[in-house]
C-alpha positions in Angstrom: 0.0 0.0 0.0 2.8 2.4 0.8 4.6 1.6 -2.4 1.4 2.2 -4.4 0.9 5.5 -2.6 4.5 6.6 -3.2 4.2 5.7 -6.9 1.0 7.6 -7.3 2.6 10.6 -5.6 5.6 10.6 -7.9 3.4 10.4 -11.0 1.2 13.2 -9.7 4.3 15.2 -9.0 5.7 14.6 -12.5 2.4 15.6 -14.2 2.2 18.7 -12.0 5.7 19.9 -13.0 5.0 19.1 -16.6 1.9 21.3 -16.4 3.9 24.1 -14.6 6.6 24.1 -17.3 3.9 24.1 -20.1 2.1 27.0 -18.5 5.3 29.0 -18.1 6.3 28.2 -21.7 2.8 29.5 -22.9 3.2 32.7 -20.8 0.7 31.7 -18.1 1.4 32.1 -14.5 1.2 29.0 -12.3 -1.7 28.8 -9.8 -0.7 30.3 -6.4 0.0 27.9 -3.6 -2.3 28.0 -0.6 0.6 27.6 1.8 3.0 30.4 0.9 5.5 29.1 3.4 5.7 25.6 1.9 8.8 24.6 -0.1 6.6 24.2 -3.2 6.1 27.9 -3.6 9.8 28.6 -3.6 10.3 25.6 -5.9 7.8 26.9 -8.5 9.1 30.5 -8.2 12.6 29.2 -8.9 11.3 27.5 -12.1 11.4 24.0 -10.7 15.1 23.7 -10.1 16.4 20.1 -10.2 16.1 19.1 -6.5 15.1 15.5 -7.2 16.7 12.3 -5.9 19.1 10.5 -8.3 18.3 7.1 -9.9 20.3 5.4 -7.1 18.0 6.8 -4.4 20.3 9.6 -3.2 18.6 12.7 -2.1 19.4 16.0 -3.8 16.7 18.2 -2.2 13.1 18.9 -1.7 10.0 18.5 -3.9 6.6 20.0 -3.8 4.4 19.4 -0.8 1.5 16.9 -1.2 -0.7 19.8 -0.5 -0.3 21.0 -4.1 -1.2 17.6 -5.5 -4.9 18.5 -4.6 -5.4 15.1 -3.1 -5.0 13.7 0.4 -2.2 11.3 1.2 -3.5 8.8 3.7 0.1 8.0 4.9 1.1 11.7 5.4 1.3 13.0 9.0 -2.0 14.5 10.0 -2.2 18.3 10.3 -4.7 21.1 10.9 -5.8 20.9 7.3 -7.8 17.8 7.7 -5.2 15.1 6.8 -3.1 17.1 4.4 0.3 18.1 5.8 2.1 21.4 4.9 5.4 19.8 5.8 7.7 19.2 2.8 7.9 15.7 1.6 10.9 13.9 -0.1 11.4 11.5 -2.9 13.9 9.5 -0.8 12.5 6.0 -1.0 15.0 4.8 1.7 13.7 7.1 4.4 12.8 5.1 7.5 11.1 5.7 10.8 14.3 6.8 12.5 14.4 9.8 10.2 10.9 11.0 10.9 12.3 14.1 12.6 13.4 15.4 9.3 9.7 16.0 8.3 9.3 18.3 11.3 12.5 20.2 10.8 12.1 20.7 7.0 15.6 19.3 6.3 16.7 16.6 4.0 16.5 13.2 5.8 19.9 12.2 4.3 21.5 15.4 5.7 20.0 14.7 9.1 21.0 11.1 9.2 24.5 11.8 7.8 24.2 9.7 4.7 26.7 9.9 1.9 26.6 12.8 -0.6 25.7 12.5 -4.2 27.9 10.7 -6.7 29.5 13.7 -8.3 32.7 15.6 -8.1 31.0 18.6 -6.4 29.2 18.9 -3.1 25.5 17.8 -3.0 22.8 20.5 -3.3 21.8 19.8 0.3 25.0 21.6 1.4 24.8 25.4 1.9 27.2 27.8 0.3 28.8 28.5 3.7 30.2 24.9 4.1 30.8 24.1 0.4 34.5 23.7 1.3 33.8 21.2 4.0 36.4 18.5 3.6 33.9 15.8 4.6 32.2 16.2 1.3 35.2 14.8 -0.5 36.2 11.7 1.5 34.3 9.4 -0.8 36.2 7.9 -3.8 33.5 9.0 -6.1 33.7 12.5 -4.8 37.5 12.9 -5.2 38.1 16.5 -6.4 40.0 16.9 -9.7 39.6 20.7 -10.2 42.9 22.4 -9.4 41.1 25.5 -8.1 39.0 23.5 -5.7 42.0 21.5 -4.6 43.9 24.7 -3.9 41.0 26.1 -1.8 40.6 22.9 0.1 44.3 22.9 1.0 44.6 26.6 1.8 41.1 27.6 3.0 39.0 24.6 4.0 35.8 25.2 6.0 36.7 26.0 9.6 34.2 26.1 12.5 33.5 29.5 14.0 34.7 30.4 17.5 31.3 29.7 19.1 30.8 26.4 17.3 29.3 23.6 19.4 31.3 20.5 18.6 29.7 17.1 18.8 30.5 15.3 22.0 31.5 11.6 21.7 32.2 8.7 24.0 31.2 8.1 27.5 33.2 11.1 28.7 31.6 13.4 26.1 34.9 14.6 24.7 34.9 17.2 21.9 37.2 18.3 19.2 39.6 21.0 20.5 40.4 23.9 18.1 43.9 24.4 19.4 44.9 21.0 18.0 45.0 22.7 14.5 47.8 25.0 15.6 50.0 22.0 16.5 48.9 19.9 13.5 48.3 22.2 10.5 47.0 19.3 8.4 44.1 18.8 10.8 40.6 19.9 9.7 37.2 19.5 11.3 34.3 18.5 9.1 30.8 19.7 9.9 29.2 17.1 7.7 31.0 14.1 9.3 31.3 15.7 12.7 34.9 14.6 13.0 38.6 15.3 12.2 40.2 14.8 8.8 43.6 15.3 7.2 43.3 17.8 4.4 46.5 16.5 2.6 45.4 12.9 2.6 41.8 13.5 1.6 42.9 15.5 -1.4 45.9 13.4 -2.5 46.0 10.0 -0.8 44.5 6.9 -2.3 42.1 4.6 -0.5 44.9 1.9 0.1 48.4 2.0 1.3 51.3 -0.3 2.2 53.3 -2.7 0.0 51.1 -3.8 -2.8 48.4 -1.4 -1.6 46.7 -4.1 0.4 46.1 -2.0 3.5 42.9 0.1 3.4 43.1 3.6 5.0 40.8 4.6 7.7 40.6 7.6 10.1 41.6 11.0 8.8 41.4 9.8 5.1 38.3 7.8 4.3 36.4 8.4 7.5 36.3 10.9 10.3 38.3 10.6 13.5 36.1 10.9 16.7 38.0 9.0 19.4 39.3 12.1 21.1 40.4 10.1 24.1 43.3 8.9 22.0 43.6 12.0 20.0 47.3 12.9 20.5 48.5 9.4 19.9 46.4 9.1 16.8 47.7 12.5 15.5 51.3 11.4 16.0 50.8 8.1 14.4 49.1 9.6 11.3 51.8 12.3 11.0 54.5 9.7 10.9 52.9 7.4 8.3 54.4 7.1 4.9 51.3 7.9 2.9 50.8 11.1 4.9 54.4 12.1 4.2 53.8 11.4 0.5 50.5 13.4 0.5 52.2 16.3 2.3 54.9 16.4 -0.3 52.4 16.3 -3.2 50.4 19.1 -1.5 53.5 21.3 -1.1 54.6 20.7 -4.7 51.0 21.4 -6.0 50.8 24.6 -4.1 54.2 25.7 -5.2 53.2 25.1 -8.8 50.0 27.0 -8.3 51.8 29.9 -6.7 54.3 30.1 -9.7 57.2 29.6 -7.3 58.0 26.2 -8.8 57.6 24.9 -12.4 55.5 21.9 -13.1 57.0 18.5 -13.8 57.1 19.0 -17.6 59.0 22.2 -17.3 61.3 20.6 -14.7 62.0 17.7 -17.0 62.6 20.2 -19.9 65.0 22.2 -17.7 66.8 19.0 -16.7 67.2 18.0 -20.3 68.6 21.4 -21.2 71.0 21.3 -18.3 72.2 17.8 -19.4 72.6 19.0 -23.0 74.7 22.0 -21.8 76.9 19.7 -19.7 77.4 17.3 -22.7 78.4 20.2 -24.9 81.0 21.3 -22.3 82.4 17.8 -22.2 82.6 17.6 -26.0 84.2 21.0 -26.5 87.8 20.0 -25.6 87.5 16.9 -27.8 86.4 19.0 -30.8 89.2 21.5 -30.2 91.8 18.8 -30.2 90.5 17.4 -33.5 90.6 20.9 -35.0 94.2 21.4 -33.8 95.3 18.2 -35.4 93.6 19.1 -38.6 95.2 22.6 -38.8 98.6 21.2 -38.1 98.2 18.3 -40.4 98.8 15.9 -37.5 97.4 12.3 -37.9 95.0 11.3 -35.1 95.1 7.5 -35.1 97.6 5.3 -33.3 98.5 1.6 -33.0 96.1 0.7 -30.2 93.1 3.0 -29.4 91.0 0.5 -27.4 89.8 1.2 -23.9 89.4 4.4 -22.0 92.1 7.1 -21.9 94.4 6.6 -18.9 94.7 9.8 -17.0 97.4 8.6 -14.6 101.2 9.2 -14.9 101.7 5.7 -16.4 101.9 5.9 -20.2 100.2 3.3 -22.4 102.2 0.3 -23.4 101.5 0.9 -27.1 101.2 4.2 -29.0 97.5 5.2 -28.8 97.7 8.0 -31.3 98.2 11.8 -31.2 94.6 12.5 -30.5 94.5 10.5 -27.2 97.9 11.8 -26.3 96.8 15.4 -26.7 93.7 14.8 -24.6 95.8 13.2 -21.9 98.2 16.2 -21.9 95.4 18.7 -21.9 93.8 17.0 -18.8 97.1 17.0 -17.0 97.6 20.7 -17.7 94.5 21.7 -15.8 91.4 21.0 -17.9 89.1 20.0 -15.0 86.1 19.5 -17.3 87.9 17.1 -19.5 89.4 15.2 -16.6 86.1 14.8 -14.9 84.5 13.7 -18.1 87.2 11.0 -18.7 87.1 9.7 -15.2 83.3 9.7 -14.4 81.6 9.1 -17.8 80.7 5.5 -18.8 82.9 3.8 -21.4 80.2 4.1 -24.1 79.9 7.9 -23.6 83.5 9.1 -23.8 83.2 10.3 -27.4 86.8 9.5 -28.2 86.4 6.4 -30.4 87.6 6.4 -34.0 84.0 6.4 -35.1 83.3 9.5 -33.2 86.5 11.1 -34.5 85.3 10.4 -38.0 81.9 11.9 -37.3 83.3 15.0 -35.8 85.7 15.5 -38.7 82.8 15.1 -41.1 80.8 17.7 -39.2 83.7 20.1 -39.2 84.0 19.6 -43.0 80.3 20.4 -43.5 80.7 23.6 -41.4 83.7 24.6 -43.6 81.8 23.9 -46.7 78.9 26.1 -45.6 81.3 28.9 -44.8 82.7 28.6 -48.3 79.2 28.8 -49.8 78.6 32.0 -47.8 81.8 33.6 -49.0 81.0 32.7 -52.6 77.5 34.1 -52.3 78.8 37.4 -50.8 80.3 38.1 -54.2 78.7 38.5 -57.6 80.1 35.4 -59.4 82.3 32.4 -59.2 84.0 29.7 -61.4 84.2 26.0 -61.0 87.4 24.0 -61.3 87.4 20.2 -61.5 89.8 17.3 -62.3 89.5 13.5 -62.2 92.0 11.4 -60.3 92.3 7.8 -59.1 93.2 7.1 -55.4 95.3 4.3 -54.0 92.2 2.1 -53.7 91.7 2.4 -57.5 88.5 4.5 -57.1 88.0 7.3 -59.5 87.2 10.7 -57.9 86.6 14.1 -59.2 87.8 17.1 -57.1 85.5 20.1 -57.2 86.9 23.6 -56.4 85.6 27.1 -56.7 87.3 30.3 -57.6 85.9 33.6 -56.5 86.7 37.1 -55.2 86.9 37.2 -51.4 88.3 39.5 -48.8 91.3 39.2 -46.5 91.2 40.0 -42.8 91.6 43.7 -43.5 88.7 43.7 -46.0 90.9 44.0 -49.1 89.5 42.0 -52.1 91.6 39.1 -53.1 91.2 36.1 -55.5 90.5 32.9 -53.7 90.4 29.2 -54.6 88.8 26.8 -52.2 88.4 23.0 -52.3 84.8 21.9 -51.9 84.5 18.1 -52.2 85.8 14.8 -53.5 83.0 13.0 -55.4 83.4 9.4 -56.6 82.6 8.8 -60.2 81.9 5.5 -62.0 81.1 6.9 -65.5 83.9 9.0 -67.1 81.8 10.3 -70.1 81.4 14.1 -70.4 77.7 14.0 -69.7 78.1 11.9 -66.5 81.0 14.1 -65.2 79.0 17.3 -65.9 76.0 15.9 -64.0 78.3 14.9 -61.1 79.8 18.4 -60.9 76.4 20.2 -61.1 74.8 17.9 -58.5 77.8 18.5 -56.1 77.4 22.2 -56.4 73.6 22.1 -55.9 74.0 19.7 -53.0 76.3 22.2 -51.1 73.9 25.0 -51.8 75.7 27.0 -54.5 73.6 29.3 -56.6 74.3 28.2 -60.2 73.0 31.6 -61.5 76.3 33.1 -60.2 78.3 30.5 -62.2 80.3 32.4 -64.8 83.4 30.3 -65.6 84.8 26.7 -65.7 88.3 25.4 -65.9 89.4 21.8 -66.7 92.3 20.0 -68.4 92.5 19.5 -72.1 91.1 16.0 -72.2 88.3 15.4 -74.7 85.9 14.3 -72.1 86.4 17.6 -70.2 87.1 20.3 -72.8 85.2 18.9 -75.9 82.9 21.5 -77.4 80.3 18.8 -78.3 80.4 16.0 -75.8 82.7 17.5 -73.2 81.9 18.6 -69.6 82.1 22.2 -70.5 79.5 21.8 -73.3 77.0 20.1 -71.1 77.5 22.6 -68.2 77.0 25.5 -70.6 73.5 24.1 -71.4 72.6 24.8 -67.7 74.6 28.0 -67.4 75.0 29.6 -70.9 77.1 32.5 -69.6 79.8 30.1 -68.2 83.0 30.6 -70.2 85.4 27.6 -70.4 89.1 28.3 -69.9 91.8 25.7 -70.2 93.3 25.2 -66.7 96.6 27.2 -66.4 98.2 24.6 -64.2 97.6 21.9 -66.8 98.8 24.2 -69.6 102.0 24.8 -67.7 102.5 21.1 -67.0 102.1 20.3 -70.7 104.5 23.1 -71.6 107.2 21.8 -69.3 106.6 18.2 -70.5 107.2 19.3 -74.1 110.2 21.5 -73.1 111.9 18.6 -71.4 112.1 16.9 -74.8 114.6 19.6 -76.0 118.2 18.3 -75.9 119.7 21.3 -74.0 117.0 21.2 -71.3 117.2 17.4 -71.1 121.0 17.5 -70.7 120.8 20.2 -68.0 118.4 18.3 -65.9 120.4 15.1 -66.4 123.7 16.8 -65.2 121.9 18.2 -62.2 120.5 14.8 -61.2 123.9 13.1 -61.6 125.7 15.7 -59.5 123.3 15.5 -56.6 123.5 11.7 -56.7 127.3 11.8 -56.6 127.3 14.0 -53.5 124.6 12.3 -51.5 125.9 8.7 -51.9 129.2 9.4 -50.1 129.4 10.8 -46.5 133.0 12.1 -47.2 131.9 14.1 -50.3 128.9 15.4 -48.3 131.2 16.7 -45.5 133.6 18.3 -48.0 130.7 20.0 -49.8 129.5 21.4 -46.4 133.0 22.7 -45.6 133.3 24.4 -49.0 129.9 26.0 -48.6 130.9 27.6 -45.3 133.3 29.9 -47.3 130.4 31.2 -49.4 127.9 33.9 -48.4 124.9 33.1 -46.3 122.4 33.3 -49.1 124.4 31.1 -51.5 125.1 28.6 -48.7 121.4 28.0 -48.1 120.7 27.6 -51.8 123.5 25.1 -52.4 122.6 23.0 -49.3 118.9 22.9 -50.1 119.7 22.0 -53.7 121.8 19.0 -52.6 119.2 17.9 -50.1 116.5 18.0 -52.8 118.6 15.8 -55.0 117.6 17.6 -58.2 
């Protein structure tokens, strides 16, 4: 009978609100309530705000009094209106007889009985705006707050009882919560909803379980209120010394630091750490690069007999020669390079950056930087010419050397004519068309502007200088303004080659070679020549000695 009455009441309520919304949509005013003090009047005036219970039976507020249903509820408490009560009724189907005092106070039965709030991330509508920051509203797992602003307010400004607040007495001795405990334990917060003490750090950040494997469920101060005030001090100390409280405290401090802009978030900290590590790696790599550049400028070979293992920074020299590169690094560290010494002594063996492979990579990178600098110098002028020649190395691989000739400037800014080597390019087809394509692709690959190309110089071979199928003919198809000039060095070489065929020049060179061989092959003759040279002037002395050393 009660279930039927409740169902009839809910259907009547739904039809009533439907009629109210329809009348408001049509511009009609709803009929005035007989009891102006009943919650139904305020509910209709506020356009039927959603104060219904949820599907799970949790109360979210009031609904209209049965008085406005225009029918008598036989199960409603009797009143002066002949059986119809002006007391607000609720849609909570779980209200029992122990909660009947709620009907006389006009409060939500779930609020009076201390039931759990609604399943949402915000406080239930039963809570007032004064205690919306009550920490007890967020102890449930389903009510864990995820809004950073709400988390900050709960940590900094949670709801605090006023000075004249009447705390709930518990136990046989009727002990109450003491406000001065908060001064000693700043994490302690009193909840009006739960009528007990909570830890604001653990409620916001701690999980429901702790311990190894998270098999231990948390209790007081975290998932439920603490009310055993007889053992308050011992409980406070025990909770403050727990590992999960320490973790929650650290998380709270870091969260507040990030919110106050005094500390960067984890992504920025990781980014800062990566930048710091990159700067440190660059400092460690700098002396290694400088050593390679020094060897390159002085034309000093880097490799040695045995370059395996880390570089020994002690006074004991290696048993085998480990090369000039490693020896220079060792000497540099001994001369006071603390950064290099620390890098060699503390870095792992696979991060020393001194292996032959790393040396080759660094040399290649240095070459690319030099090539880019040459391109910049060429583009600073108005034009340039290309010089190329084919040669075969010791491995029987044919290469073509590519050089550029342009007008540059010296250190004082005076224009000078410069020739710079650009690259060695392996070739497998020695026809004029293939060689021309190789030269043009090399120039394009390094970033040269072919519109500035105005000249080309090669030897006199048919594949290079031919006006039909030579390199210069195919390149002029791409750059018509490019003028071919026979290489001056090759012209001089050819002239000397033909001149040596003359009898007088051939005999002179033969006499010179025989004289030098006669002197060098005998130590006595060499000493006699040195003594005779001492009687000559300084300039002639140097010329004769150098001539004999060269051997003609």
